[in-house]
N, C-alpha and C positions, 0 to 999 in steps of 0.2 A: 583605796581599802589595804588593809595591811596585807601583804603576800602571805605572811604566816598564818592567815585564817582561811586561806584557799586550800582545796583539795590537792595535795602534792601530785596526784595523778594526772592533774592538767598539765604539768611540766613535760609529760610523756607525749603529748599530741602533736601531730606533726600540723605545719600550715595547710589550711584549707585549700584543696586545689583550685577551686574557681577562683578564690583570691589570688592564689599563685599565677593562674594564667591571667588575670587582670593585670598584675604586675609585669607579667612578661611581655604584654601586648601594649603597654603604655609607651607612646612616643612612636609606635610602629606605624607607619602609612601603607596600606594595602596597595597592591599595583592597580591603578584605575581602570586597565584594559581588562581586567579579571573580576568575575563573581566569587567572592568568597562563600564557603560552605561552613557554617557554623557547628562544630562538632563538639563545642562545651556543653553546658548544661542543657539537660533533657527536658525541654519545655516544648508546648503546641505551637507550630509556626503557621498554623492556619486558623482560619475563623472558628469562632464556637459555632457548633451546629443549630441551626434555627428552632429546633424543639426543646434544645436545652435553654437557649435565651429566652424564648417564649414562657417555658416552664418558670423560669426566675423572675421574669416582670412579671406574670400572672400572680405570683404567690408572694410578691414582696411585702403585702400588708402582713403577711403572717411570720415574717422573719424578724422579731421583735424581742426573741428570748433565746438563752443559751440552750443550745441543744443537749440532751443527755449525753452522758459519757459513752454509753453504749450504742448510741444512735437509734434511730426507731425501728421499731419491729417490723414496720414496711420494708425499709432499705436492708435490713439484715435478712429479710426472708427474700428480697430481690436478689441479694447477692449469692445467697444459697443455692437459690434456683438457678442463677447463671452458671454455677461451678458445676452444679450436678448436670447441666445440659453440654457444658463446654467439654467436661472431662469425663462424663459418662460415669460417676461416681453414685453411691448409695445417698441419700437424701442427708443433707448436714443440718442437725437442728440450730436453727439460727437463734436460740436462746443461749445456747453453751459453746456453739463452734465459731460464730462469727463476732468480729469485733472491728467495726469501721476505725481507720485512722486518717490523719490528714495527709499523709504521705509515708512513701517506704522508708524513709529516713527515719521517722518517729517510732515505725513499727520494730526495725532492725535495730534501733538502739535499746528499745524497751525490752525486745527479747532478751537480751544479755544481761540486763538488769534482773529480769526475773528468774533466769534459770541458773545462774551461775552463782555458786556457793563458793565466796573467796576464803572460807576458813578450811576448805577440804584440800589437800593434794596439791597445791600450788596450780590451780586451774589453768586450763589452755583453752584458747579458741583457734580453729583451724579455719583458714580461709583461702581463696584464691589469689594469686599475684599474678597480673594486676588486679587490684581490687577497689571497690567502692569505699571511700574513706571511711565510712562510718564503721565499717566492720572492726577496723583497728581502733578507732576511738572507743567504740562502745567495750570493747575486750578491755582495754586499759581501765577505763572509769568503771568496770564492774570487778576490778582487780584480778584480771586474768593476764595472761601471756598471751600474744599473737604468735601463731604459727602458719606460715605461707608455704603454700603449695605452687610453684612456678607452674604456669601453664604457657607452654612455647610451642613454637611449630614442629619441634621434635617428639613431644607427646600428644600432638594432636590438640593441643589448647586445651586439655582436659586436666582434671585434679588427679594424681596418680597417687592413691593412697597405699600403694604395695610398698613404697619406700619409706612410710612413716614408722619410725621404730615403735615397739610396744610399749615401752615406757612413756612416751608421747600420748599414744591412744588411751593409755590407763589414766592419764591427767585429763585428757579432752573431756570437756563438758557442754561443748558447743561448736558446731560446724556450719559455717556459712556457705551456701551453696547458690551460685548466681548462673540459672541456665533458662533461656540462651545466654551465654555470657558476654560480658563487655571488657573490651571491645572487639573479641573475637568471634561472637556470634554463636560460638560452640554450644550445641545441644546435647545434654548429656543421654546416652544410650540407655535403654532399659535395663542392659546387663550391669552398666555403672550404678544405675539406681539400686538395684538388687544388692550388687556388693556393698555400696554404702548403707543400705539398710541392715545387711548382715553385721557390719562392723558395728553400728548403732546398738544392735541387740547385743553383740558381744560385750561392747566397753561401756554402754549404759549413756552414751552422748546424746543430746538434742539436734536434730537437724533444722535448721531455718533456711528455708528455700526462698529465696530472692528471685521472683519470677516476673519482674517488672517489665522483661522486653518479650513475654511470651505471645502478645500479640501483634508483633510485628513480622510481617511476611515479605519475602523478597520477590515472590511472584506477584505481588500487588503494589509494587512500587509506583 
């Protein structure tokens, strides 16, 4: 393919971290006396629960068609009911407020493409640092500039918006939040959420809350 036919924003993308990890591990032989703990890609390390495998096996005959883009109403209703129970929220309309995706990466990328208007005021996307690589890639491919807030031990691994200049906030169209955070496990406090909501109301940006670690509990390890 002629490189001139590609989106030039692709040149801004960094090497994907998991491929970078594989390159670093190549040729490395672990100490045979130790049992390594894999902290790379987040995927299940345990067997599929029997109720799930049984449901799949018992319904294989019906899995012969493409699913609808928005998923079945039964699935969306179940998701809505779980969110209501889990977070004690008012009932969400499964017809308008729930959209199943194949993984968080898909949703986080699509979020930026939907809400960012590249024709307005040199858009900015704010995200934590360290960060999930998709935040940066989604920003670049949506025509926005990433702006990182370092989360360090000195600031309690929190995103500190107090030092963000007003001109940056005026250009901000999207803020990615990861709570609990990766790799720190930092959970945003209610006061921090309220502050972020106030900034969103003031400057008009959208908040994308990446909560993929919300169901990990240290006391149930």
